[in-house]
Every structure is written in C-alpha cells, then in structure tokens.
C-alpha positions as CSV (number, residue, x, y, z in Angstrom):
1,X,105.1,-66.0,-54.4
2,X,106.9,-65.3,-51.1
3,X,110.0,-64.5,-53.3
4,X,108.3,-61.2,-54.0
5,X,107.3,-60.3,-50.7
6,X,109.6,-58.0,-48.3
7,X,109.8,-58.9,-44.7
8,X,107.9,-56.4,-42.4
9,X,110.2,-54.1,-40.4
10,X,109.6,-52.2,-37.2
11,X,110.1,-48.7,-38.9
12,X,108.0,-45.7,-37.8
13,X,106.1,-45.7,-41.1
14,X,104.8,-49.2,-40.7
15,X,101.6,-49.6,-39.4
16,X,101.4,-51.6,-36.2
17,X,99.0,-54.4,-35.4
18,X,96.9,-54.4,-32.5
19,X,95.0,-57.3,-31.0
20,X,91.7,-56.8,-32.9
21,X,93.5,-56.5,-36.3
22,X,92.5,-58.5,-39.1
23,X,94.9,-57.1,-41.6
24,X,98.0,-55.1,-41.9
25,X,99.1,-53.8,-45.2
26,X,102.8,-52.3,-45.1
27,X,104.4,-50.6,-48.3
28,X,102.4,-52.8,-50.8
29,X,103.7,-51.8,-54.3
30,X,102.4,-53.8,-57.6
31,X,104.0,-53.5,-60.8
32,X,102.8,-54.5,-64.4
33,X,104.4,-53.9,-67.8
34,X,106.8,-51.5,-66.4
35,X,104.0,-49.4,-64.9
36,X,103.4,-48.8,-61.5
37,X,100.1,-49.8,-60.4
38,X,100.3,-49.6,-56.5
39,X,103.0,-47.9,-54.5
40,X,103.8,-48.3,-50.7
41,X,100.3,-48.6,-49.5
42,X,99.8,-49.1,-46.2
43,X,96.7,-49.6,-43.8
44,X,95.5,-51.8,-41.1
45,X,91.7,-53.1,-40.6
46,X,90.0,-54.3,-37.3
47,X,87.7,-57.0,-37.2
48,X,84.1,-56.4,-37.5
49,X,84.7,-53.1,-39.2
50,X,83.9,-52.2,-43.0
51,X,86.4,-50.2,-45.1
52,X,85.8,-48.4,-48.3
53,X,87.9,-48.1,-51.0
54,X,87.7,-45.1,-53.2
55,X,89.4,-43.1,-56.0
56,X,89.3,-42.5,-59.7
57,X,89.4,-44.8,-62.5
58,X,92.7,-46.6,-62.7
59,X,93.8,-45.6,-59.2
60,X,94.7,-49.3,-58.2
61,X,91.4,-50.4,-56.2
62,X,90.6,-53.6,-58.1
63,X,94.3,-54.3,-58.1
64,X,94.4,-54.1,-54.5
65,X,91.9,-56.8,-54.0
66,X,93.9,-59.0,-56.4
67,X,96.4,-58.6,-54.1
68,X,94.4,-59.2,-51.0
69,X,93.5,-62.1,-52.7
70,X,97.0,-63.4,-53.4
71,X,96.0,-63.6,-57.1
72,X,99.0,-61.1,-58.4
73,X,102.6,-60.8,-57.5
74,X,103.4,-57.8,-55.2
75,X,106.3,-56.4,-52.9
76,X,105.5,-55.7,-49.3
77,X,103.7,-57.5,-47.1
78,X,99.9,-58.5,-46.4
79,X,99.5,-59.9,-43.0
80,X,95.9,-61.6,-42.4
81,X,95.0,-63.0,-39.2
82,X,95.5,-66.6,-39.9
83,X,91.6,-67.5,-38.8
84,X,90.0,-65.7,-41.8
85,X,87.7,-67.3,-44.2
86,X,86.9,-65.2,-47.4
87,X,84.5,-64.3,-49.6
88,X,84.4,-62.4,-53.1
89,X,81.6,-60.7,-54.9
90,X,82.6,-59.4,-58.2
91,X,81.2,-56.2,-60.2
92,X,79.5,-58.6,-62.3
93,X,79.2,-62.0,-63.7
94,X,78.3,-63.0,-67.6
95,X,75.4,-65.5,-66.7
96,X,73.7,-65.6,-70.2
97,X,75.5,-68.6,-71.3
98,X,74.9,-70.1,-67.8
99,X,71.9,-72.8,-67.9
100,X,72.3,-74.0,-64.7
101,X,69.6,-72.8,-61.8
102,X,70.5,-70.8,-58.8
103,X,69.7,-74.0,-56.8
104,X,72.3,-75.8,-58.4
105,X,75.0,-72.9,-58.5
106,X,74.3,-72.5,-54.7
107,X,74.7,-76.3,-54.2
108,X,78.0,-76.3,-55.7
109,X,79.2,-74.4,-52.8
110,X,76.9,-75.1,-49.7
111,X,77.8,-78.7,-48.5
112,X,75.7,-78.7,-45.5
113,X,72.2,-78.4,-44.9
114,X,70.9,-76.5,-48.2
115,X,67.8,-75.2,-46.4
116,X,69.8,-73.5,-43.6
117,X,72.2,-72.2,-46.0
118,X,69.1,-70.7,-48.5
119,X,67.4,-69.2,-44.9
120,X,70.9,-67.6,-43.6
121,X,71.4,-65.6,-46.7
122,X,67.8,-64.4,-47.1
123,X,66.9,-65.8,-50.6
124,X,63.2,-66.6,-51.5
125,X,62.5,-70.2,-52.7
126,X,60.7,-69.0,-55.8
127,X,64.2,-67.6,-57.0
128,X,66.0,-71.2,-56.8
129,X,64.2,-72.6,-59.7
130,X,65.2,-69.7,-62.3
131,X,68.4,-70.1,-64.4
132,X,71.2,-67.6,-63.8
133,X,70.5,-66.0,-67.4
134,X,67.2,-65.1,-66.4
135,X,67.9,-63.1,-63.5
136,X,67.9,-59.1,-63.3
137,X,70.9,-57.5,-62.3
138,X,69.7,-57.0,-58.6
139,X,68.5,-60.7,-58.2
140,X,72.1,-61.8,-59.5
141,X,74.1,-59.6,-57.4
142,X,71.7,-61.0,-54.5
143,X,72.6,-64.8,-55.9
144,X,76.2,-63.5,-55.9
145,X,76.1,-62.2,-51.9
146,X,74.7,-65.6,-51.2
147,X,77.4,-67.5,-53.0
148,X,79.9,-65.3,-51.2
149,X,78.4,-65.9,-47.9
150,X,76.8,-69.5,-47.6
151,X,80.0,-70.9,-46.3
152,X,80.0,-68.4,-43.2
153,X,83.1,-66.3,-44.1
154,X,84.7,-63.8,-41.7
155,X,86.0,-61.3,-44.3
156,X,83.9,-60.2,-47.1
157,X,85.3,-58.3,-50.5
158,X,82.9,-56.2,-52.3
159,X,84.2,-54.9,-55.9
160,X,81.4,-52.5,-57.0
161,X,78.9,-55.3,-56.5
162,X,75.7,-53.0,-57.8
163,X,77.4,-51.9,-60.5
164,X,74.7,-52.0,-63.3
165,X,72.3,-52.6,-60.7
166,X,69.0,-50.2,-60.6
167,X,69.3,-47.7,-58.3
168,X,66.1,-48.8,-56.3
169,X,67.7,-52.0,-55.9
170,X,71.4,-50.8,-54.5
171,X,69.9,-50.2,-51.1
172,X,68.5,-53.6,-49.9
173,X,71.6,-55.2,-51.1
174,X,73.7,-52.9,-48.8
175,X,71.2,-53.2,-46.2
176,X,71.5,-56.8,-46.3
177,X,75.5,-56.9,-46.2
178,X,75.6,-54.5,-43.4
179,X,73.1,-56.5,-41.2
180,X,75.5,-59.4,-41.8
181,X,78.4,-57.4,-40.6
182,X,76.5,-56.3,-37.2
183,X,75.1,-59.9,-36.6
184,X,77.9,-62.0,-37.7
185,X,80.8,-59.7,-37.2
186,X,82.4,-60.3,-40.8
187,X,84.8,-57.7,-41.9
188,X,83.8,-55.7,-45.1
189,X,86.0,-54.2,-47.6
190,X,83.9,-52.3,-50.2
191,X,84.9,-51.0,-53.4
192,X,82.3,-48.1,-54.3
193,X,81.9,-45.0,-56.6
194,X,78.8,-44.2,-54.6
195,X,79.2,-41.5,-52.1
196,X,75.8,-42.5,-50.5
197,X,77.2,-46.0,-49.9
198,X,80.6,-44.8,-48.3
199,X,79.1,-42.3,-46.1
200,X,76.4,-44.6,-44.8
201,X,78.1,-48.0,-44.8
202,X,81.7,-47.7,-44.5
203,X,83.5,-47.3,-40.6
204,X,86.8,-46.5,-42.4
205,X,87.7,-44.8,-45.9
206,X,90.8,-45.5,-47.9
207,X,91.5,-43.3,-50.8
208,X,93.6,-44.5,-53.4
209,X,95.6,-42.9,-56.5
210,X,98.2,-45.5,-56.7
211,X,99.3,-44.3,-53.5
212,X,97.2,-43.7,-50.5
213,X,95.6,-40.2,-50.5
214,X,93.8,-40.6,-47.3
215,X,93.2,-43.2,-44.4
216,X,91.0,-42.7,-41.5
217,X,87.6,-42.8,-40.0
218,X,84.8,-42.2,-42.4
219,X,82.9,-39.8,-39.8
220,X,85.9,-37.3,-40.0
221,X,85.3,-36.6,-43.5
222,X,82.2,-35.0,-45.5
223,X,81.4,-36.0,-49.1
224,X,83.0,-32.9,-50.6
225,X,86.0,-33.0,-48.5
226,X,86.6,-36.7,-49.6
227,X,85.8,-35.5,-53.2
228,X,88.5,-32.9,-52.8
229,X,91.1,-35.2,-51.4
230,X,90.8,-37.5,-54.8
231,X,89.9,-34.6,-57.5
232,X,91.4,-31.8,-55.7
233,X,89.0,-28.9,-57.1
234,X,88.1,-30.5,-60.2
235,X,85.4,-33.1,-59.8
236,X,81.5,-33.1,-60.4
237,X,78.7,-35.4,-58.3
238,X,75.8,-36.7,-60.3
239,X,72.4,-36.7,-58.9
240,X,72.6,-39.9,-57.8
241,X,75.5,-39.5,-55.6
242,X,78.3,-40.9,-57.6
243,X,81.8,-39.2,-58.1
244,X,83.2,-38.9,-61.5
245,X,86.1,-36.9,-63.3
C-alpha cells in the first residue's frame, strides 16, 4: 500500500525519531466510505515502554491498531524499527466452535521446544488438555496472550484484552504482561477503557478522538484530568474505574 503513504518530511510538526524510538507515526490519516476515522495523528514510542491508547467509542483506537498492523490503507507514515517482532491480542475470540485443545492451538505457533514455550508464558499443564471452547473468559485471554508471546515478540499490541473478563481476573493478566515488559523489554501498546489499568500499567498515554487530544507522560495526568481531556466536563466514572459517556 505504498501508493497511499506520504514520505516523511522534516517539518517542525513532525515527531523527531530518537535512537531508542521503536515507532514514529507522522500525520497518520485513515478514511473509510468517505468518512474520516483518523486525522493527522502523530506520536512516537520508545523501546521497552508501554503506551495506553484511550478515547471514546468510535474515536479510532482499534483503527489505529489496524494501521499499525498494516491491515488497512492509510496516508502519512508509520515507521517501525526494522528489527521488531510483533504479537497481537484481540478483544475476544469466539471459540465455542473450535474443537481443538489449548495444546494443539499453541503448537501451531510454537515451533521450538514446546515445554520451554509453555513455561515461558506461565500456563499450567492442566489447561493444555482443555478445548478452547470450554475455557472461561480469563483462561482464554491467558491462552491468547500465550499465543502472542510464545515466539518472543519485541512489540505486543493489546486491544482491550480483558473485555468480558471477570474483574477479579483482570489484574493477574496485566501483572503478567507488565512483568514481561520489565523482564524481556517488550514494548506494549494497550487499548483500554479501564482507568486503573491506564494509570498503573502505562508509561505514556495517547488520547484519541479521530485526532490527538493528548500525548505524553502518564505521570503528568490524574484520572480526572485525562477524563476531562477526552470528554470535557461531560463524563461519568463507574465504580470499577471504567469511563463512559
């Protein structure tokens, strides 16, 4: 899709790449059916950090992920470090009609020593015999995370990975991923509606509503400041820490 990409320029409004940047996005725009989904989005991400992508429904968060994965046409530039290996965890997977076991599922991707693969992602052996369709929401998301990381990615994209997971099962999933970031230096991209997750697991925040509303250090924001950036004064915060219109 190179015919849809514009070459990067040295204009002052472009993010300047540094030695540790693993990604630089410049003036990224996406249109679909004559509608603007993303408009002139620019940001950069440093290696080994975590970026939370937040914003209202329809603001372009998942579209940004599809552009980063090179799945849709776009204008502007997306420049990855040439050495990246990418893993992706979707919001959900409809698994009820998949009769294969967890072990069979993971063996499709794990091409080296299988026991080493399983140990590296922290799955108990008793879950391997279960079919994908029999797993709980939390168990399935752990398997999807395992699928994403068994081949040692350097970049991991999470599209609301705990959507539909019981609240009590969310924290262990994010703890596991956060440990991976620290131990293996994985760079994390995380779409989330959970303010607790954003404020505790992200190094940087990108707030989107078709355009960039905010991009910067998460430590420079409070919960209420970030919500105000996204929604102005018209927002409500649920007891679980999720924001909504």
